[in-house]
C-alpha positions in Angstrom: -283.9 -121.1 -183.1 -283.2 -120.6 -179.4 -279.9 -119.7 -177.8 -278.8 -118.8 -174.3 -276.5 -119.5 -171.4 -277.6 -121.8 -168.5 -275.9 -121.7 -165.1 -275.8 -125.0 -163.2 -276.0 -124.1 -159.5 -276.5 -125.8 -156.2 -274.8 -127.3 -153.2 -271.8 -129.6 -153.6 -272.2 -133.1 -154.8 -275.8 -132.8 -156.0 -275.0 -133.9 -159.6 -274.3 -130.7 -161.6 -271.1 -132.1 -163.3 -272.8 -135.4 -163.8 -275.6 -133.7 -165.6 -273.3 -131.7 -167.8 -271.4 -134.8 -168.9 -274.7 -136.6 -169.6 -276.1 -133.8 -171.9 -272.8 -133.3 -173.6 -272.3 -137.0 -174.2 -268.6 -136.5 -173.1 -266.9 -137.0 -169.7 -265.7 -133.4 -169.8 -266.2 -132.4 -166.2 -264.4 -134.0 -163.3 -266.8 -136.0 -161.1 -266.2 -137.6 -157.7 -268.0 -138.2 -154.4 -265.6 -135.8 -152.6 -267.2 -132.4 -151.7 -266.1 -129.3 -153.7 -264.6 -131.4 -156.6 -265.6 -128.6 -159.0 -263.5 -125.5 -158.4 -263.9 -123.4 -161.6 -266.6 -122.6 -164.0 -266.7 -124.9 -167.1 -268.5 -124.2 -170.3 -270.1 -127.1 -172.3 -272.2 -126.4 -175.4 -275.1 -128.6 -176.3 -276.3 -128.5 -179.9 -279.9 -129.4 -180.8 -281.7 -128.8 -184.1 -284.0 -126.2 -182.4 -281.6 -124.8 -179.9 -278.0 -124.2 -178.8 -277.4 -124.3 -175.0 -274.3 -122.9 -173.4 -274.1 -124.6 -170.0 -271.8 -123.4 -167.4 -271.0 -125.8 -164.5 -270.1 -124.0 -161.3 -268.5 -124.8 -158.0 -271.0 -126.0 -155.3 -272.1 -123.2 -153.1 -270.9 -123.8 -149.5 -269.7 -122.0 -146.4 -266.1 -121.3 -147.2 -263.2 -122.0 -144.9 -260.5 -120.5 -147.1 -259.9 -117.8 -149.8 -260.2 -120.6 -152.4 -263.6 -121.4 -151.1 -264.7 -117.7 -151.2 -263.5 -117.5 -154.8 -265.4 -120.6 -155.7 -268.6 -119.2 -154.3 -268.0 -115.8 -156.0 -267.4 -117.6 -159.3 -270.7 -119.5 -159.1 -272.6 -116.3 -158.3 -270.9 -114.3 -161.1 -272.0 -117.0 -163.6 -275.5 -116.9 -162.2 -275.7 -113.1 -162.8 -274.7 -113.5 -166.5 -277.0 -116.4 -167.3 -280.3 -116.5 -169.2 -281.5 -119.5 -167.2 -280.6 -120.8 -163.7 -280.8 -124.5 -163.2 -280.9 -125.1 -159.4 -279.9 -128.6 -158.8 -280.5 -130.5 -155.6 -280.8 -134.1 -154.5 -282.9 -136.4 -152.3 -281.6 -137.7 -149.0 -283.8 -140.8 -148.2 -283.2 -140.2 -144.5 -284.8 -136.8 -144.7 -287.8 -137.6 -146.9 -290.1 -138.1 -143.9 -289.2 -134.5 -142.8 -289.5 -132.4 -146.0 -288.7 -129.2 -144.1 -285.2 -130.6 -143.4 -284.7 -131.3 -147.1 -285.8 -127.8 -148.1 -283.6 -126.0 -145.5 -280.5 -127.4 -147.1 -281.2 -125.3 -150.2 -282.9 -122.3 -148.8 -279.6 -120.4 -148.3 -278.5 -121.3 -151.9 -281.8 -120.1 -153.4 -281.7 -116.9 -151.5 -278.2 -116.1 -152.8 -279.3 -116.3 -156.5 -279.8 -113.1 -158.5 -283.3 -112.0 -159.5 -284.2 -111.9 -163.1 -283.2 -115.1 -164.9 -285.8 -117.8 -165.3 -285.2 -120.6 -162.7 -285.7 -124.3 -163.0 -285.3 -126.8 -160.2 -284.0 -130.3 -160.8 -284.4 -132.8 -158.0 -281.9 -135.5 -158.5 -281.5 -139.0 -157.1 -285.2 -139.7 -156.8 -284.4 -143.4 -157.5 -283.3 -143.6 -153.8 -286.9 -143.2 -152.7 -289.0 -146.3 -153.3 -292.3 -144.7 -152.5 -292.5 -141.8 -154.9 -295.6 -140.4 -153.1 -293.2 -139.2 -150.4 -291.6 -136.8 -152.9 -294.9 -134.9 -153.4 -294.6 -132.8 -150.2 -290.9 -132.0 -151.1 -291.9 -130.7 -154.5 -294.7 -128.7 -153.0 -292.3 -127.2 -150.5 -289.9 -126.1 -153.3 -292.8 -124.5 -155.2 -293.8 -122.6 -152.1 -290.2 -121.5 -151.4 -289.8 -120.0 -154.9 -291.9 -119.7 -158.1 -289.8 -121.9 -160.3 -290.7 -122.1 -163.9 -290.6 -125.9 -163.7 -289.6 -128.6 -161.2 -288.1 -131.8 -162.7 -287.5 -134.9 -160.6 -284.8 -137.0 -162.2 -282.3 -139.8 -161.8 -279.3 -138.6 -163.7 -278.1 -142.2 -164.2 -280.9 -142.2 -166.9 -280.1 -140.5 -170.2 -283.8 -140.1 -170.7 -284.1 -138.0 -167.6 -281.3 -135.7 -168.7 -283.2 -135.2 -172.0 -286.3 -134.3 -170.1 -284.4 -131.5 -168.3 -283.0 -130.3 -171.7 -286.6 -130.1 -173.0 -287.6 -128.0 -170.0 -284.6 -125.7 -170.4 -285.2 -125.1 -174.1 -288.7 -123.8 -173.4 -287.1 -121.1 -171.2 -284.3 -119.9 -173.6 -284.7 -116.7 -175.5 -285.0 -116.7 -179.3 -281.8 -116.0 -181.1 -279.1 -117.2 -183.4 -276.5 -119.7 -182.2 -273.6 -118.2 -180.4 -271.0 -120.9 -181.2 -269.8 -122.9 -184.2 -271.5 -126.3 -184.5 -268.3 -128.2 -183.4 -267.8 -126.1 -180.2 -267.6 -128.3 -177.1 -266.1 -125.9 -174.6 -264.0 -122.8 -174.2 -261.4 -124.3 -171.9 -257.9 -125.1 -173.3 -255.2 -127.7 -172.7 -253.8 -126.2 -169.4 -257.2 -126.3 -167.8 -257.8 -129.9 -168.6 -254.3 -131.0 -167.6 -254.8 -129.4 -164.2 -258.4 -130.8 -163.8 -257.6 -134.4 -165.0 -254.5 -134.7 -162.8 -256.5 -133.4 -159.9 -259.2 -136.0 -160.7 -256.7 -138.8 -160.5 -255.6 -137.5 -157.1 -259.2 -137.7 -156.0 -259.1 -141.4 -157.1 -255.8 -142.2 -155.5 -256.0 -140.3 -152.2 -258.5 -139.7 -149.4 -258.9 -137.6 -146.3 -257.4 -134.1 -146.4 -255.1 -134.7 -149.4 -257.5 -134.0 -152.3 -258.6 -130.7 -150.8 -254.9 -129.7 -150.3 -254.0 -130.3 -153.9 -253.6 -127.8 -156.8 -251.9 -128.3 -160.1 -249.8 -125.9 -162.1 -248.4 -126.2 -165.7 -244.7 -125.9 -166.1 -244.4 -126.4 -169.8 -246.4 -127.4 -172.9 -244.7 -128.4 -176.1 -246.4 -129.3 -179.4 -244.4 -131.9 -181.3 -245.2 -133.5 -184.6 -247.5 -136.3 -183.3 -247.3 -135.7 -179.6 -248.3 -133.1 -177.0 -245.7 -133.0 -174.2 -246.7 -131.5 -170.8 -244.8 -131.0 -167.6 -246.9 -130.2 -164.5 -246.5 -129.8 -160.7 -248.9 -131.0 -158.1 -248.9 -128.7 -155.1 -249.7 -129.9 -151.6 -249.5 -128.2 -148.2 -247.6 -130.7 -146.1 -244.7 -133.2 -146.4 -247.0 -136.1 -145.4 -249.3 -135.3 -148.3 -246.4 -135.3 -150.6 -245.3 -138.7 -149.4 -248.9 -140.1 -149.9 -249.0 -138.8 -153.5 -245.6 -140.1 -154.5 -246.4 -143.5 -152.9 -244.0 -146.5 -152.3 -241.4 -146.5 -155.1 -243.3 -143.7 -156.9 -246.3 -146.1 -157.6 -249.0 -143.6 -156.7 -247.7 -140.7 -158.8 -247.2 -143.0 -161.7 -250.8 -144.2 -161.5 -252.0 -140.5 -161.3 -250.0 -139.7 -164.4 -251.2 -142.7 -166.3 -254.9 -142.0 -165.5 -254.7 -138.3 -166.4 -252.8 -139.0 -169.6 -255.5 -141.5 -170.7 -258.3 -139.0 -170.0 -256.5 -136.3 -172.0 -255.7 -138.5 -174.9 -259.4 -139.5 -175.1 -260.5 -135.8 -175.0 -258.0 -134.6 -177.6 -257.7 -137.7 -179.8 -253.9 -137.6 -179.8 -250.9 -139.0 -178.0 -249.7 -137.1 -174.9 -246.6 -137.3 -172.8 -247.1 -136.2 -169.2 -244.4 -135.6 -166.6 -245.5 -134.8 -163.0 -243.7 -133.4 -160.0 -244.9 -132.9 -156.4 -244.1 -129.8 -154.5 -244.9 -128.5 -151.0 -246.6 -125.0 -151.2 -247.8 -124.2 -147.7 -251.2 -122.5 -147.2 -251.7 -121.9 -150.9 -255.5 -121.9 -150.5 -255.3 -118.6 -148.6 -252.6 -116.7 -150.5 -254.2 -114.5 -153.3 -251.0 -114.4 -155.4 -250.5 -118.1 -155.2 -254.2 -118.8 -156.0 -253.9 -116.6 -159.1 -250.7 -118.4 -160.2 -252.5 -121.7 -159.8 -255.3 -120.6 -162.0 -257.9 -119.6 -159.4 -258.2 -116.0 -160.3 -260.7 -113.7 -158.6 -264.0 -114.0 -160.6 -263.7 -110.5 -162.1 -260.6 -111.6 -163.9 -262.3 -114.5 -165.6 -263.4 -114.6 -169.2 -266.6 -116.7 -169.3 -268.4 -118.0 -172.3 -265.7 -117.1 -174.8 -264.8 -120.1 -177.0 -261.1 -120.1 -177.8 -259.6 -121.6 -180.9 -257.4 -124.1 -179.2 -260.1 -125.5 -177.0 -261.1 -129.2 -177.7 -263.8 -129.5 -180.3 -266.8 -131.8 -180.5 -265.7 -134.9 -182.5 -268.1 -136.3 -185.1 -270.3 -139.1 -183.8 -273.2 -141.1 -184.8 -276.8 -139.9 -184.1 -277.6 -139.6 -180.4 
């Protein structure tokens, strides 16, 4: 039996959360084309007959423009320091394939930031965008010369088969050891986290421009009823104009956000949920440490990573995969 923790690392929008969802068989992580969608570390446990893999999805490493951005980067690097295996994920830009050095430079700074010690595997995503696969060879050679990765795996994460190939490569790098989690463990995150994330996900769907980056969600109340989970939450924005956009004409937008988030949460927990949302202006929350902590974005040293909690959603029984 093999067991270990695996940090998913890389720039923003390269497919880390998409990969996590694919290997879990659950749409656990929020996914969108908007940069810096992932703000916090998210544990997802994959169970195989020969191995248990504790994946931790991390915020995309980037050059921060706020205290929130700095905390996101620090979170990713803290996860990397605690992991047994680092999966460095990147992607192919067809416009840059003819100039491999330009592709490589996008990731050099990220790779240089990673801690020494853990085994590293590089996953090159979106190779389906390149028709002539021979053009990928200089890119792969360039990554090999940049760092001695244990393996390089070109993939298209739209393909479940490719996600399994990455899993096979990861299992080979894991240490021998007993499983660290019960067989039904899916994640360590509890209801407040997923309410905040799935409400924010629906904001990403409903709004564009600066609005998604200006949004945070806080939980006002959670009440367990006999057959219903009742939640009240507040969406924080920085400006009045953003508030008007999220409320929408006649409250149509905030209603759609609430409906979408409720459906996602009901699917995750397998039970009915009542969700009431409010919108509040909280100026400059991304740069105020106290407000960041109140909104759930603690400094990394305050986080408890890889600790499955009893009220976290469990993996529901499914047929063979």
